C-alpha positions in Angstrom: 61.2 -280.7 27.1 58.3 -282.8 25.9 55.4 -281.6 23.7 52.6 -281.7 26.3 48.9 -282.0 25.4 49.4 -282.6 21.6 46.4 -284.5 20.2 47.3 -284.3 16.5 50.5 -284.7 14.5 50.8 -283.6 10.9 53.7 -284.9 8.8 55.4 -283.7 5.6 55.7 -286.5 3.0 58.9 -286.6 1.0 62.0 -286.7 3.2 59.9 -287.2 6.3 57.7 -290.2 5.6 58.7 -291.2 2.1 62.4 -292.0 1.5 62.2 -290.8 -2.1 65.7 -289.4 -2.5 67.2 -291.5 -5.3 63.9 -292.0 -7.1 63.2 -288.2 -7.2 66.7 -287.3 -8.4 66.8 -289.9 -11.1 63.3 -289.0 -12.3 64.2 -285.3 -12.4 67.4 -285.9 -14.4 65.8 -288.2 -17.0 62.6 -286.2 -17.1 64.6 -283.1 -18.0 66.4 -285.0 -20.8 63.1 -286.0 -22.2 61.7 -282.5 -21.9 64.7 -281.0 -23.7 64.5 -283.6 -26.5 60.8 -283.0 -27.0 61.1 -279.2 -26.8 64.1 -279.0 -29.1 66.0 -277.2 -26.4 69.3 -277.6 -24.7 70.4 -276.6 -21.2 72.5 -278.1 -18.4 70.8 -280.4 -15.9 71.3 -279.0 -12.4 73.6 -281.0 -10.1 72.0 -283.5 -7.8 72.8 -281.4 -4.8 70.9 -278.4 -6.3 67.9 -280.6 -7.2 67.9 -282.1 -3.8 67.9 -278.7 -2.2 64.7 -277.7 -4.2 62.7 -280.8 -3.2 59.9 -279.7 -0.9 59.1 -276.5 -2.7 55.5 -276.2 -4.1 55.1 -278.3 -7.2 54.9 -275.5 -9.7 58.0 -273.7 -8.2 60.0 -276.9 -8.1 59.5 -277.8 -11.7 60.0 -274.2 -12.9 63.4 -274.0 -11.1 64.6 -277.2 -12.7 65.0 -275.3 -16.0 66.5 -272.0 -17.1 64.3 -268.9 -16.4 63.4 -268.6 -20.1 61.8 -272.0 -20.0 60.2 -271.7 -16.6 56.7 -270.9 -18.0 56.8 -274.5 -19.5 57.0 -276.1 -16.0 53.9 -278.2 -16.6 55.7 -279.9 -19.5 58.6 -280.6 -17.3 56.3 -282.0 -14.6 54.6 -284.3 -17.1 57.9 -286.0 -18.0 59.2 -286.2 -14.4 55.9 -287.3 -12.9 55.5 -290.2 -15.4 58.9 -291.5 -14.3 58.2 -291.0 -10.6 54.9 -292.9 -10.9 56.5 -295.7 -12.9 59.1 -296.1 -10.2 56.6 -296.1 -7.4 54.4 -298.6 -9.2 57.5 -300.8 -9.6 57.9 -300.9 -5.9 60.9 -298.5 -5.6 59.2 -296.3 -3.1 59.5 -296.8 0.6 59.4 -295.3 4.1 62.3 -294.6 6.3 63.4 -297.3 8.8 61.1 -297.3 11.8 58.4 -295.1 10.2 55.6 -297.6 10.0 56.1 -298.8 13.5 56.2 -295.3 14.9 53.1 -294.2 13.1 51.3 -297.3 14.3 52.4 -296.5 17.8 51.1 -292.9 17.6 47.8 -294.0 16.1 47.4 -296.7 18.7 48.0 -294.1 21.4 44.9 -292.2 20.1 46.7 -289.4 18.3 45.1 -288.0 15.1 47.5 -288.2 12.2 47.6 -286.2 9.0 49.8 -285.8 6.0 50.4 -282.4 4.2 52.7 -282.0 1.1 53.7 -279.4 -1.4 53.7 -282.2 -4.1 51.1 -282.1 -6.8 48.2 -284.5 -6.8 49.6 -287.0 -9.3 52.8 -287.7 -7.3 51.0 -287.4 -4.0 48.3 -289.9 -5.0 50.9 -292.4 -6.4 52.9 -292.2 -3.2 49.8 -292.5 -1.0 48.8 -295.7 -2.8 52.3 -297.2 -3.1 53.0 -296.8 0.6 49.5 -297.6 1.7 49.4 -294.4 3.8 45.7 -294.7 4.4 46.7 -297.3 7.1 48.1 -294.4 9.2 46.6 -291.1 8.2 43.0 -289.9 8.6 43.6 -286.8 6.4 46.0 -286.3 3.5 46.3 -283.1 1.6 48.5 -282.0 -1.3 49.2 -278.5 -2.7 46.4 -278.9 -5.2 44.0 -278.9 -2.3 44.8 -275.3 -1.7 45.0 -273.7 -5.2 47.2 -270.6 -5.0 47.8 -271.3 -1.3 50.7 -272.3 0.8 51.7 -275.3 3.0 50.5 -273.2 6.0 47.0 -273.3 4.4 47.3 -277.0 4.1 48.2 -277.3 7.8 45.3 -275.1 8.8 42.9 -277.1 6.6 44.1 -280.4 8.0 43.8 -279.1 11.5 40.2 -278.1 10.8 39.3 -281.5 9.4 40.9 -283.3 12.3 39.4 -281.1 14.9 42.6 -280.6 16.8 43.0 -278.6 19.9 46.8 -278.7 20.0 48.9 -280.0 17.2 52.5 -280.6 16.1 54.0 -280.4 12.6 56.8 -282.7 11.7 59.0 -282.1 8.6 62.4 -282.0 7.1 62.5 -278.5 5.5 62.2 -275.0 6.7 58.9 -274.7 4.8 57.4 -277.3 7.2 58.6 -275.4 10.2 57.2 -272.1 8.9 53.9 -273.7 8.0 53.5 -275.2 11.4 54.3 -272.0 13.2 51.8 -270.1 11.0 49.1 -272.5 12.1 50.0 -272.2 15.8 51.4 -275.7 15.9 54.5 -276.9 17.7 57.2 -277.8 15.2 59.6 -280.8 15.0 62.4 -280.7 12.4 63.7 -284.0 11.2 67.3 -284.4 9.9 66.9 -287.8 8.1 65.4 -286.2 5.0 66.4 -283.3 2.8 67.0 -280.6 5.3 70.0 -280.0 7.6 70.0 -279.3 11.3 71.0 -275.7 10.6 68.1 -275.2 8.3 65.7 -276.6 10.9 67.2 -274.6 13.8 64.0 -272.6 14.1 61.9 -275.6 15.0 60.8 -276.2 18.6 62.6 -279.5 18.5 65.0 -281.2 16.1 65.3 -285.1 16.0 67.5 -287.4 14.0 65.2 -290.5 14.0 61.5 -290.7 13.7 61.5 -293.3 16.6 62.4 -290.5 18.9 59.0 -288.8 18.3 56.9 -290.9 20.7 59.2 -290.0 23.6 59.0 -286.3 22.6 55.2 -286.7 22.8 55.4 -288.5 26.2 54.5 -291.9 24.7 56.1 -295.3 24.3 58.4 -296.5 22.7 60.8 -294.0 23.9 64.0 -294.4 21.9 65.1 -295.9 18.6 66.8 -299.3 18.9 
């Protein structure tokens, strides 16, 4: 069943648009090593699978959970180390979008849809990704969690919807937080399995797709299927 009448599509960033997997994991590991050295502390670095499962959480929650509970209040120090490595990698050209993403976003924009980006990332990482991937070419609105202090991703979705003046929108993301945020804003929801989330995690979405190039068909647009 297609998503009829949608005039606006909002996207999550990491794991949906930005293929940041190895970059984020490496930065988290080395950033934690630097934090522990500077702090004179010692603790195990979480396994990559555990770190990967936390990506997509609000920035402050993510960095607090990377360290033991006793060190969680120092999450901003952790973020400083990790963020510097992420920005360094992005500026070196290590960032990128998933295959077919630029073409699909271009097709949606050419079809007259309003496109926005909402992310739980903090402003530093969001801004570096936005610039590195030249996301202004596709998105009229971009919001990070710092644009809703003390708020949630649902607040970002609602704010983006207001700015874009949508009558009927869809939220596309790879984590359950994206599905929940879209539903809270009254949006149709599309889960994508090419990022950090599994099909099981995204089962509550209205639709689940395995390739961003399937999105135009879902919206009743061309091109219909990935090559």
